[in-house]
matplotlib code that plots the C-alpha trace (Angstrom):
import matplotlib.pyplot as plt

x = [45.3, 43.0, 42.7, 43.3, 41.7, 43.8, 43.5, 41.3, 44.3, 45.8, 42.2, 43.8, 47.1, 44.1, 41.3, 38.1, 38.0, 34.8, 32.3, 34.5, 37.6, 40.0, 42.1, 44.6, 48.1, 51.2, 54.5, 56.9, 61.1, 61.2, 59.6, 61.1, 64.3, 63.3, 62.0, 65.4, 67.1, 64.9, 65.8, 69.1, 69.0, 67.0, 68.1, 69.0, 65.9, 64.6, 63.8, 59.8, 58.4, 58.0, 55.2, 52.7, 49.9, 49.4, 45.9, 43.8, 41.0, 38.3, 37.7, 38.5, 39.5, 41.6, 44.6, 46.6, 50.0, 51.4, 54.4, 57.7, 60.8, 63.9, 66.2, 69.4, 72.9, 72.2, 69.6, 66.3, 63.6, 60.3, 56.9, 56.0, 52.7, 52.4, 54.8, 52.2, 49.2, 45.9, 46.9, 45.4, 48.0, 47.2, 49.3, 48.6, 50.9, 50.0, 47.7, 47.9, 51.7, 52.3, 49.4, 49.0, 48.5, 45.8, 46.3, 49.9, 52.9, 53.4, 56.2, 56.5, 59.9, 60.0, 61.2, 58.7, 59.1, 56.5, 58.7, 59.5, 57.5, 55.8, 52.7, 49.5, 51.5, 52.1, 49.9, 47.6, 50.2, 49.8, 48.2, 49.2, 46.1, 44.9, 42.0, 39.5, 37.5, 39.9, 43.0, 41.4, 40.2, 40.1, 37.9, 35.2, 32.4, 28.5, 28.8, 31.2, 34.6, 37.9, 38.4, 41.4, 42.0, 41.5, 40.4, 44.3, 42.3, 41.1, 38.6, 34.9, 34.6, 31.9, 30.4, 26.7, 26.6, 23.0, 21.6, 23.7, 24.6, 27.8, 27.1, 27.2, 30.3, 31.6, 30.3, 32.5, 35.7, 37.8, 35.3, 36.7, 39.9, 42.0, 44.0, 47.3, 47.4, 50.2, 48.5, 50.5, 48.0, 46.0, 43.4, 43.9, 40.8, 38.2, 35.3, 33.8, 32.3, 30.0, 32.9, 34.7, 32.3, 31.8, 35.6, 36.0, 38.4, 37.0, 38.2, 40.2, 38.6, 37.3, 37.3, 34.6, 35.3, 33.1, 35.6, 36.4, 39.9, 39.9, 42.7, 41.0, 43.3, 46.3, 45.8, 44.4, 46.6, 49.3, 51.0, 50.1, 49.6, 46.5, 44.2, 40.8, 38.3, 37.4, 34.2, 32.8, 29.5, 26.8, 28.5, 32.3, 31.7, 34.7, 32.6, 30.3, 28.4, 28.2, 26.4, 28.4, 27.6, 26.2, 23.3, 21.0, 21.3, 25.1, 27.3, 30.6, 31.9, 34.9, 36.7, 37.6, 41.4, 42.8, 46.2, 47.4, 51.1, 51.2, 53.9, 54.0, 55.6, 56.5, 57.7, 56.7, 57.9, 60.9, 62.9, 63.9, 63.3, 61.7, 61.9, 58.4, 58.0, 54.7, 54.2, 51.0, 50.0, 47.3, 44.8, 45.1, 41.6, 38.8, 36.8, 39.4, 41.6, 44.7, 47.0, 49.1, 52.1, 53.4, 56.8, 58.2, 61.5, 63.1, 66.3, 68.5, 68.0, 71.4, 73.2, 70.5, 71.5, 68.6, 67.5, 67.0, 63.9, 63.4, 63.4, 61.2, 57.6, 55.1, 51.5, 49.3, 45.6, 43.8, 43.0, 39.7, 40.7, 37.0, 36.7, 39.2, 38.9, 37.1, 37.2, 40.7, 42.5, 44.4, 44.3, 46.0, 48.1, 49.6, 49.6, 47.1, 48.4, 46.6, 47.9, 44.9, 46.0, 49.7, 52.0, 54.1, 56.6, 55.3, 57.7, 58.4, 61.2, 60.8, 62.9, 60.9, 57.6, 54.9, 54.9, 57.8, 60.6, 61.0, 64.5, 66.4, 70.2, 72.6, 75.9, 78.6, 82.4, 84.3, 87.8, 89.6, 91.8, 89.1, 85.8, 84.4, 81.8, 83.4, 80.3, 79.3, 81.9, 84.5, 88.4, 90.3, 94.6, 95.7, 96.8, 93.6, 92.4, 89.1, 86.2, 83.1, 79.8, 77.0, 73.8, 71.2, 67.9, 65.4, 61.9, 59.6, 58.1, 57.0, 60.6, 64.0, 66.3, 69.9, 71.4, 74.5, 76.5, 77.8, 79.6, 81.0, 83.8, 85.0, 87.7, 91.1, 90.0, 92.3, 90.5, 92.8, 89.8, 86.3, 83.8, 80.3, 78.4, 75.0, 72.1, 72.2, 75.9, 77.2, 80.3, 81.6, 85.0, 85.2, 87.6, 89.1, 91.3, 88.5, 85.5, 87.3, 87.5, 88.7, 86.5, 83.9, 83.2, 81.2, 80.5, 77.0, 76.0, 76.6, 73.2, 69.8, 68.0, 64.3, 62.0, 64.6, 67.6, 67.1, 70.3, 73.9, 76.6, 79.1, 82.5, 85.6, 88.4, 91.2, 93.0, 92.5, 95.3, 97.2, 95.4, 98.0, 97.4, 97.1, 93.4, 90.7, 87.3, 85.8, 82.3, 79.5, 78.8, 75.9, 76.4, 73.4, 72.2, 70.8, 68.6, 66.1, 63.0, 64.5, 67.2, 68.3, 70.7, 72.9, 74.5, 78.1, 78.7, 81.4, 84.6, 87.3, 91.3, 94.0, 97.6, 100.0, 103.6, 105.1, 108.2, 108.3, 111.0, 112.5, 115.8, 117.7, 121.2, 122.8, 122.3, 120.4, 117.2, 114.2, 112.2, 112.7, 114.0, 115.3, 114.8, 114.7, 112.2, 111.1, 112.9, 111.3, 111.9, 112.2, 111.8, 112.7, 112.0, 112.0, 109.2, 108.8, 105.0, 104.1, 101.3, 98.4, 96.3, 98.2, 98.4, 99.5, 103.0, 101.6, 101.5, 100.4, 101.9, 99.4, 99.5, 98.7, 100.4, 99.5, 95.9, 95.1, 95.5, 98.7, 98.1, 98.4, 102.0, 102.1, 105.5, 107.5, 107.3, 110.6, 111.8, 109.4, 110.7, 109.3, 106.3, 103.2, 105.5, 108.2, 106.8, 107.5, 110.4, 110.9, 111.8, 110.2, 110.9, 108.5, 108.9, 106.9, 106.6, 107.9, 104.6, 102.7, 104.8, 104.1, 106.6, 107.8, 107.1, 104.9, 103.8, 104.2, 102.4, 103.1, 101.7, 102.0, 98.8, 98.8, 96.4, 94.4, 94.2, 97.0, 98.6, 101.3, 101.8, 102.2, 105.5, 105.8, 108.3, 108.6, 109.8, 110.7, 110.7, 112.6, 113.3, 111.0, 109.7, 112.8, 114.3, 115.8, 117.8, 117.6, 119.4, 121.7, 121.7, 118.8, 118.2, 116.3, 117.0, 115.3, 115.5, 114.3, 111.4, 110.4, 107.5, 106.4, 106.9, 107.0, 109.8, 109.7, 112.5, 115.4, 114.9, 113.1, 114.0, 114.8, 113.5, 112.5, 110.8, 111.1, 108.1, 108.5, 105.6, 103.2, 100.3, 98.3, 100.9, 100.8, 103.5, 103.7, 106.9, 107.1, 109.5, 110.7, 113.6, 115.3, 115.9, 115.0, 117.6, 120.3, 122.0, 125.7, 126.6, 124.0, 124.0, 121.0, 118.9, 116.8, 114.2, 111.2, 110.6, 106.8, 104.9, 101.4, 99.1, 98.1, 98.2, 95.2, 96.5, 97.6, 101.3, 102.4, 105.7, 108.2, 109.4, 110.5, 107.2, 107.0, 104.6, 103.6, 104.7, 103.4, 101.9, 101.0, 99.5, 101.6, 100.5, 102.9, 104.6, 108.0, 107.2, 109.9, 108.4, 109.8, 107.8, 108.1, 106.4, 103.2, 104.5, 104.0, 105.8, 102.9, 102.6, 105.3, 108.1, 108.7, 110.7, 109.3, 110.7, 109.3, 109.1, 111.8, 114.3, 117.9, 119.7, 122.4, 123.1, 120.9, 121.4, 119.4, 118.7, 115.6, 114.9, 113.0, 110.8, 109.5, 106.4, 104.1, 100.9, 97.8, 98.1]
y = [114.2, 114.5, 112.6, 113.5, 113.5, 112.6, 114.4, 112.3, 112.0, 109.8, 107.4, 104.5, 104.1, 103.4, 101.5, 103.2, 101.4, 102.8, 105.3, 108.2, 106.7, 108.5, 107.0, 105.0, 104.3, 102.8, 104.1, 105.1, 104.4, 107.8, 106.8, 103.4, 105.2, 107.5, 104.6, 103.0, 106.4, 106.9, 103.4, 104.1, 107.4, 105.5, 107.6, 105.4, 103.6, 100.9, 97.2, 97.3, 94.4, 92.6, 95.7, 96.3, 93.7, 94.5, 93.8, 92.2, 93.7, 91.9, 93.3, 91.4, 95.0, 96.8, 94.9, 96.5, 97.9, 98.9, 96.4, 96.6, 96.8, 94.1, 95.1, 97.4, 97.5, 99.9, 97.3, 99.9, 98.9, 101.4, 101.2, 101.7, 102.4, 103.3, 102.7, 102.9, 104.1, 103.6, 102.2, 102.0, 101.3, 100.5, 99.5, 99.1, 98.8, 95.0, 96.8, 93.9, 94.9, 98.1, 100.3, 104.3, 104.9, 107.2, 108.0, 108.7, 111.1, 109.3, 110.4, 109.1, 110.1, 109.0, 109.7, 110.3, 110.3, 111.8, 110.9, 113.7, 115.6, 118.9, 119.6, 118.4, 115.6, 113.4, 111.0, 112.0, 111.4, 109.7, 110.1, 109.4, 108.0, 106.6, 104.5, 101.9, 100.6, 97.6, 95.8, 96.0, 99.7, 101.4, 104.2, 102.5, 103.4, 103.4, 99.6, 99.0, 98.5, 99.7, 103.3, 105.5, 108.7, 111.7, 109.6, 108.4, 105.7, 107.2, 110.2, 109.6, 109.0, 111.3, 108.7, 110.4, 113.5, 113.9, 112.8, 112.9, 114.9, 115.2, 112.0, 109.6, 110.9, 110.3, 106.9, 106.0, 107.0, 105.0, 105.2, 106.2, 108.1, 111.2, 111.8, 114.1, 114.0, 114.9, 116.1, 116.2, 116.7, 119.9, 121.0, 124.3, 125.0, 127.3, 125.9, 122.7, 121.2, 118.0, 115.8, 116.9, 116.1, 113.0, 111.8, 112.8, 115.7, 118.3, 118.2, 121.2, 123.0, 126.5, 129.5, 129.8, 126.7, 126.7, 126.2, 129.3, 128.8, 130.1, 127.8, 127.2, 130.2, 128.7, 125.6, 126.5, 124.9, 123.8, 120.8, 120.6, 118.8, 119.2, 117.3, 116.2, 113.6, 111.5, 110.3, 113.0, 114.6, 117.1, 120.0, 120.1, 118.1, 117.4, 117.7, 119.7, 119.9, 122.7, 122.6, 123.3, 126.4, 124.4, 122.5, 122.4, 118.7, 117.9, 118.4, 118.2, 117.7, 120.1, 118.9, 121.4, 121.5, 122.0, 122.9, 123.3, 123.8, 124.4, 125.7, 126.8, 124.5, 121.1, 121.3, 117.5, 115.6, 117.2, 113.8, 114.4, 112.5, 114.8, 114.4, 114.4, 114.6, 113.7, 114.4, 113.8, 114.7, 113.5, 115.5, 117.3, 117.0, 114.2, 115.3, 117.1, 117.3, 116.4, 118.3, 116.6, 118.5, 117.4, 119.1, 118.8, 119.1, 119.2, 117.5, 117.5, 114.5, 114.6, 115.1, 114.0, 117.2, 119.4, 122.3, 126.1, 127.2, 128.9, 125.4, 123.3, 124.0, 122.9, 123.5, 121.3, 119.9, 119.7, 116.2, 114.7, 111.3, 109.6, 110.4, 107.4, 105.4, 102.4, 102.0, 100.8, 103.6, 102.0, 102.4, 101.4, 103.6, 103.3, 105.1, 105.3, 106.1, 106.2, 107.4, 108.3, 108.7, 109.8, 107.3, 108.3, 106.8, 106.7, 105.6, 105.9, 105.4, 104.9, 106.4, 105.9, 103.7, 105.4, 104.3, 101.9, 104.4, 108.1, 108.6, 111.9, 112.4, 116.0, 116.9, 119.5, 119.8, 121.2, 122.6, 120.9, 123.4, 125.7, 123.4, 126.0, 124.9, 125.1, 127.2, 127.4, 128.7, 129.3, 129.6, 127.3, 126.2, 123.1, 121.0, 122.0, 119.1, 118.6, 116.3, 115.5, 114.5, 113.0, 112.6, 110.1, 110.4, 107.7, 109.9, 107.0, 103.9, 100.3, 98.8, 99.2, 100.7, 99.5, 101.4, 101.1, 104.4, 105.5, 108.3, 111.0, 113.1, 115.8, 115.9, 115.8, 115.1, 112.5, 110.3, 109.4, 107.8, 107.2, 106.2, 105.8, 106.5, 105.2, 106.6, 103.6, 104.2, 101.4, 102.7, 101.3, 101.9, 102.4, 100.1, 102.3, 99.9, 98.1, 101.0, 103.3, 103.4, 106.5, 109.7, 106.8, 105.1, 102.2, 100.3, 98.8, 100.4, 97.2, 98.6, 99.2, 102.4, 101.9, 104.1, 103.2, 104.0, 106.8, 108.0, 107.4, 109.9, 109.2, 111.1, 111.0, 112.4, 113.8, 116.3, 118.4, 117.8, 120.9, 121.8, 121.7, 125.3, 128.4, 127.6, 124.7, 125.1, 122.2, 121.0, 120.0, 116.1, 114.0, 111.4, 108.3, 105.8, 102.8, 100.4, 97.8, 100.0, 103.5, 106.3, 109.0, 111.6, 114.2, 117.2, 118.7, 122.2, 123.2, 125.1, 126.8, 125.6, 128.0, 126.3, 126.2, 126.2, 124.8, 123.5, 121.4, 119.0, 117.8, 118.5, 122.0, 120.8, 118.6, 114.8, 116.2, 113.9, 112.9, 110.5, 108.1, 108.1, 105.4, 106.2, 104.8, 104.6, 107.7, 110.0, 113.2, 113.3, 116.6, 117.2, 119.9, 121.5, 124.3, 125.1, 127.8, 128.9, 131.1, 131.6, 133.8, 134.4, 133.7, 137.2, 136.0, 135.7, 134.0, 130.1, 126.7, 123.5, 120.7, 116.8, 113.9, 110.9, 107.4, 108.9, 110.9, 114.9, 117.1, 120.1, 123.1, 124.9, 128.3, 129.1, 132.0, 134.8, 135.7, 132.3, 133.5, 135.7, 137.1, 138.6, 137.9, 138.6, 136.3, 133.8, 133.3, 130.8, 129.7, 127.0, 124.9, 123.1, 120.4, 117.9, 114.7, 114.1, 111.1, 109.9, 110.2, 107.6, 103.9, 101.0, 100.4, 102.2, 105.7, 107.3, 111.5, 113.3, 117.3, 120.0, 123.8, 125.8, 129.6, 131.9, 132.2, 128.2, 127.9, 124.3, 122.0, 118.2, 116.0, 114.9, 111.5, 110.8, 107.5, 107.2, 103.7, 102.8, 100.1, 98.5, 96.4, 94.3, 92.2, 89.2, 86.7, 83.6, 83.1, 79.5, 81.3, 77.8, 75.3, 72.1, 70.0, 66.5, 64.3, 61.0, 61.8, 59.0, 60.5, 62.2, 65.3, 66.0, 68.9, 68.0, 68.8, 70.5, 68.6, 69.1, 71.8, 75.9, 78.5, 82.2, 83.7, 86.9, 89.1, 91.5, 93.7, 95.9, 94.6, 92.0, 92.0, 93.1, 91.6, 91.2, 89.2, 87.3, 87.6, 85.8, 86.5, 84.8, 87.5, 83.9, 80.6, 77.5, 77.6, 74.1, 74.2, 71.6, 72.5, 76.4, 76.6, 73.9, 75.8, 74.9, 76.7, 76.6, 77.0, 77.7, 76.3, 77.9, 74.4, 70.9, 71.3, 74.8, 75.5, 75.9, 79.4, 80.0, 82.0, 84.7, 88.2, 89.4, 89.2, 86.0, 86.0, 82.6, 83.3, 85.8, 86.5, 88.4, 88.3, 86.8, 88.7, 91.5, 90.1, 87.5, 85.7, 83.0, 80.7, 81.7, 77.8, 76.1, 77.1, 74.8, 70.9, 68.4, 69.4, 73.0, 76.2, 76.3, 73.1, 72.1, 71.8, 68.8, 68.2, 65.0, 65.9, 67.1, 66.7, 65.5, 67.7, 70.5, 73.8, 77.0, 80.1, 83.2, 83.5, 87.3, 87.2, 90.3, 91.2, 93.7, 95.3, 94.2, 92.4, 88.5]
z = [-23.2, -26.2, -29.1, -32.7, -36.2, -39.1, -42.5, -45.0, -47.0, -44.8, -44.4, -46.5, -44.0, -40.9, -39.7, -38.0, -34.9, -33.7, -32.0, -30.7, -31.8, -34.2, -37.1, -35.8, -37.4, -36.4, -34.4, -37.1, -36.9, -35.3, -32.3, -32.2, -32.0, -29.4, -27.2, -27.7, -26.6, -23.6, -22.4, -22.8, -20.5, -18.0, -14.9, -11.9, -10.1, -8.4, -9.8, -9.7, -11.0, -7.4, -7.0, -9.6, -11.5, -15.0, -15.2, -18.7, -20.0, -20.6, -24.1, -27.4, -29.0, -26.7, -24.4, -21.7, -23.0, -20.1, -19.1, -16.9, -18.8, -18.5, -15.6, -16.9, -16.3, -13.3, -11.8, -12.9, -14.4, -15.9, -16.0, -19.7, -20.4, -24.3, -27.3, -30.1, -31.4, -30.2, -26.9, -23.1, -20.3, -16.5, -14.0, -10.2, -7.4, -5.5, -2.5, 0.2, 0.2, -1.3, -0.4, -0.5, 3.2, 3.2, 7.2, 6.9, 4.9, 1.9, -0.6, -4.3, -6.2, -10.0, -13.3, -16.4, -19.7, -22.3, -25.6, -28.1, -30.5, -31.3, -29.4, -31.6, -32.8, -29.5, -27.6, -24.6, -22.0, -18.3, -15.1, -11.4, -9.6, -6.4, -6.2, -4.8, -7.4, -7.6, -9.5, -13.0, -12.9, -16.0, -17.7, -19.8, -22.2, -22.4, -22.8, -20.2, -22.7, -21.6, -23.5, -23.6, -25.9, -23.6, -20.9, -20.0, -19.1, -15.7, -16.8, -17.8, -21.4, -22.9, -25.5, -26.0, -27.5, -27.7, -24.4, -21.6, -18.2, -16.5, -14.1, -17.1, -17.6, -14.4, -13.7, -16.4, -14.9, -12.1, -9.4, -5.9, -7.4, -7.5, -10.3, -11.5, -14.7, -17.4, -20.4, -23.4, -26.0, -25.7, -28.0, -29.7, -30.9, -29.2, -30.7, -30.8, -34.4, -34.0, -35.3, -32.1, -29.6, -31.0, -31.3, -27.4, -27.6, -25.6, -22.0, -22.5, -25.5, -25.3, -22.3, -19.3, -17.4, -14.3, -11.6, -9.9, -10.0, -13.9, -14.8, -18.4, -19.5, -18.0, -19.3, -22.8, -25.8, -23.3, -22.3, -18.4, -15.4, -13.5, -11.0, -9.9, -9.0, -12.0, -10.8, -8.9, -9.9, -8.0, -6.6, -7.3, -10.2, -12.3, -15.5, -17.4, -20.8, -23.3, -26.3, -29.5, -31.6, -34.9, -33.4, -30.4, -29.6, -29.7, -26.4, -25.6, -22.3, -20.7, -18.0, -14.6, -14.0, -10.3, -9.2, -13.0, -14.1, -17.7, -20.2, -23.6, -26.4, -25.9, -22.5, -21.7, -24.8, -25.1, -25.4, -21.5, -18.5, -15.7, -12.2, -10.2, -6.5, -4.7, -1.0, 0.7, 4.2, 5.8, 7.5, 10.5, 12.1, 11.8, 8.6, 7.1, 4.3, 3.5, 0.7, -2.0, -3.4, -6.8, -8.0, -11.3, -12.7, -9.3, -10.3, -13.8, -16.2, -17.3, -13.5, -10.6, -9.5, -7.6, -9.6, -8.8, -7.8, -11.3, -12.8, -10.9, -10.8, -8.1, -7.3, -4.9, -4.4, -1.1, -1.1, 0.9, 1.6, 2.2, -1.4, -2.1, 1.1, 1.4, 4.8, 5.3, 4.9, 2.3, -1.8, -4.8, -6.5, -10.3, -13.3, -16.3, -20.0, -23.6, -26.6, -29.9, -33.6, -32.5, -30.9, -27.6, -25.5, -21.9, -19.0, -15.5, -13.2, -9.4, -7.1, -3.7, -3.4, -1.7, 2.1, 1.8, 1.9, 2.5, 3.2, 2.2, 1.6, 2.0, 1.9, 2.6, 2.7, 5.3, 5.4, 8.5, 9.0, 10.7, 10.2, 7.9, 5.6, 2.0, -0.1, -3.5, -5.9, -2.8, -3.4, -1.5, -1.3, -3.3, -0.7, 1.6, 4.3, 3.3, 5.0, 2.8, 4.9, 3.9, 5.8, 5.5, 7.1, 7.2, 7.8, 7.9, 6.0, 6.4, 5.1, 6.2, 3.8, 3.8, 0.7, -1.2, -1.6, -5.2, -4.0, -6.4, -4.9, -6.2, -9.0, -7.3, -3.8, -2.6, 0.2, 2.8, 5.3, 5.9, 8.9, 8.9, 12.1, 12.8, 14.9, 17.2, 17.9, 15.7, 13.3, 10.3, 8.6, 5.0, 3.3, 0.8, -1.0, -2.4, -2.4, -4.7, -8.1, -9.7, -8.3, -7.0, -3.6, -3.8, -0.9, 1.1, 4.3, 7.0, 9.0, 7.9, 8.8, 9.9, 12.2, 15.3, 13.3, 11.3, 10.3, 9.1, 8.9, 6.1, 6.9, 4.3, 5.6, 2.6, 0.2, -2.3, -4.9, -6.5, -9.8, -12.9, -13.9, -11.3, -10.9, -11.3, -11.1, -9.3, -10.7, -8.2, -8.0, -7.3, -5.2, -5.3, -1.8, -4.0, -1.7, -2.5, -1.3, -2.4, -4.0, -2.4, -4.1, -2.6, -4.3, -3.3, -4.1, -6.7, -5.8, -7.0, -6.5, -6.2, -7.2, -4.0, -4.3, -1.1, 0.0, 3.1, 4.6, 7.8, 8.4, 8.4, 7.4, 4.8, 6.4, 9.2, 8.8, 10.9, 8.5, 10.8, 14.4, 17.4, 20.8, 24.2, 26.3, 28.1, 25.9, 24.5, 20.9, 18.8, 14.9, 13.2, 9.8, 7.2, 4.7, 1.8, 0.7, -2.3, -4.7, -4.8, -3.0, 0.1, 2.2, 5.6, 6.8, 10.0, 10.3, 12.5, 12.9, 12.7, 12.5, 14.4, 16.2, 15.8, 14.2, 17.1, 16.7, 18.0, 19.5, 17.1, 17.4, 16.4, 14.4, 15.8, 13.6, 14.0, 12.4, 9.3, 6.5, 3.0, 2.1, -0.5, -3.7, -3.0, -0.8, 2.8, 4.5, 8.1, 10.5, 12.9, 15.7, 17.4, 20.4, 20.7, 24.9, 25.8, 27.8, 24.1, 22.5, 22.6, 22.3, 19.0, 15.6, 15.8, 13.0, 13.2, 10.3, 10.3, 7.8, 8.0, 7.9, 6.9, 8.7, 5.4, 4.6, 2.8, 3.4, 2.6, 1.9, 5.0, 6.4, 7.9, 10.8, 11.9, 15.6, 17.2, 20.7, 21.7, 25.2, 26.9, 24.1, 22.5, 21.2, 24.1, 23.2, 19.8, 18.0, 14.9, 13.0, 12.7, 10.4, 8.5, 7.6, 5.0, 2.8, -0.7, -1.6, -4.9, -3.5, -2.2, 1.4, 4.2, 6.8, 10.2, 12.0, 13.4, 16.9, 19.0, 18.0, 20.6, 19.4, 23.1, 23.1, 26.3, 27.0, 29.9, 29.3, 31.6, 31.4, 28.4, 25.9, 22.7, 20.2, 16.8, 15.1, 12.0, 9.4, 5.9, 3.4, 0.7, -1.2, -1.6, 0.1, -2.0, -3.0, -2.3, -4.2, -7.3, -7.5, -9.7, -7.4, -4.6, -2.6, 0.0, 3.2, 4.0, 7.0, 8.4, 10.8, 11.9, 10.8, 8.3, 7.1, 3.4, 3.5, 2.6, 0.9, 3.0, 0.8, 0.6, 2.2, 5.9, 7.4, 10.7, 12.1, 15.9, 18.2, 21.7, 24.5, 27.6, 31.0, 33.3, 33.7, 33.1, 29.9, 28.5, 25.5, 23.2, 19.8, 18.3, 21.3, 19.4, 16.4, 16.2, 13.8, 11.5, 11.6, 11.7, 9.6, 7.4, 4.6, 1.3, -0.8, -3.9, -5.8, -8.0, -5.5, -5.5, -2.7, -1.3, 1.5, 1.1, 3.0, 3.8, 6.0, 8.0, 8.9, 12.2, 13.2, 16.2, 16.1, 18.8, 17.7, 18.9, 19.8]

ax = plt.figure().add_subplot(projection="3d")
ax.plot(x, y, z, "-o")
ax.set_aspect("equal")
plt.show()
């Protein structure tokens, strides 16, 4: 976080700004390109303009460089503190609505960018600050002017090198504050010259720190993260003075660094986004201390996936809330940052704002065959039925959270259905047709999560496609759940798929088919078939028949071992016979899905058999011929039917049963005297409805729920002269006799 001195050879390119301020230049083209790159690679975050105020400095020579970037295509904004040399940026959340609650657990989740450059050639860095000095808080010099440099806009500015004490430095810091610094400009010298002392670049210099943790050895010469109270004096003071070795009147200031994280090289200014999670736990006893845990690099900037413990780094600080509390238990929070002779692009993207929403997301994948979890790198077979589970948990907050799901499904996974189950008992069916785009599902949660409705469980059922080669490695995926007040991510484990070679069909003999079956009521239905399974790593000749009837699971059936032949080398062949009890069949169409599962998890495709039960729901008297008559006027007309139609539906299934009458035409009405001339029938559900042309697609033209156990009803009695099936006569219609065929259909469906 230090200010920098430039070589004398560069003096002609810079201007001196005053005491303690080094020579200042301008950001170059590389810095501009780096800023463009940072914005282009900005991770998913929140729109944040509503949360923050950017204060104005009452100083003619220093303006606040902080800003909020415009919304990008992902509806994300960043706080941009600095992007040039000689800057000071501060930005504070609006305390009335977006305060830091010192009495409650708080979580902040964010991405930070520190530029791209070598150690010693970058700006000073940033600081995450909790404070109660006010909405315009910043570091100042002894004359009350805002100062940046090594203060980062939050620490005290040591500008009196001949007669000062640590209390004077602390008085020039942000008062009633705690800060977590991200120092990108460490000093590399172990001695201090008079010029260095005057330039205020001494906070990290040398060894011999007065604190008891011995942190000087950890941070010296390294980019680092550390915490302290910027205004603390007296016992436990943040600053202390040392005489330079060049004279007896010039002092330099050192700062105590607590809870440090440090690494060699430009590990912060490496041109990458760094994820940071800050978690605050308040004191558990009156007068006690809370704890702030901060973890850096806990997510991969390229994928958003959680990193392993050897990549992320964490430390903590025991925070005394009375140090920053103004008596309300609430505090301002925000960021400060500064640069000196070297530019630095300092940006922050937020995933979760402290106090508003603290939410987590997790995910797992299960093999439906035995409900076992698929673990990292596990081998499964092509065709396996899988279940993707996503859990969203609202831990705490002052605002509700109703995110949009951006689920990244594993490669080759084909979803079949999905449902969201909320803690309050509400369920939401996922419309895959509208939600799916390639391997992504995008949909909004229908219920908000809050302190009462705390969880949402998203379940996606589907099947893993066979790979084109013998094996395929399926990479892990990261799904995002993005709401107005928070973003949560969940990582799916990678796994391996072995190619399955299967044959599975209904029917044993040539011409024997069970794809579509008609049956009478109260009759059991038997479906027969044969199968062949081969391919590594199948090792078992034991098989189970599984499936569903009308969406409900059927009982598993063990395949008779005597009907199976073969081995692991040549594969296994066998036959099956499955009987559907009549009591489980509903009137009309039933869908039976079957698949085969080996004892070691090898599975086949689904077979579909449509079983139609006829009988008590049927057509009664239906007029064979109907007609329309009209005198042509040269204007468009919708012509009503000639008298009543008789289309009776007989339903003996009992009171409350429902049906739908459908109609379709394979071709328009054709003029007998003019073969190329046609006319259409249209359907209107009411007199005011828009006409729908009756064509090859079925159109529901009547529906009913029965009122007796033996119900006979003329479906056309629901129509009027201005509704039902009408003849569409255009203004240019030609006189003649037109004929056509209407195909009626009857469906067991809701009325």
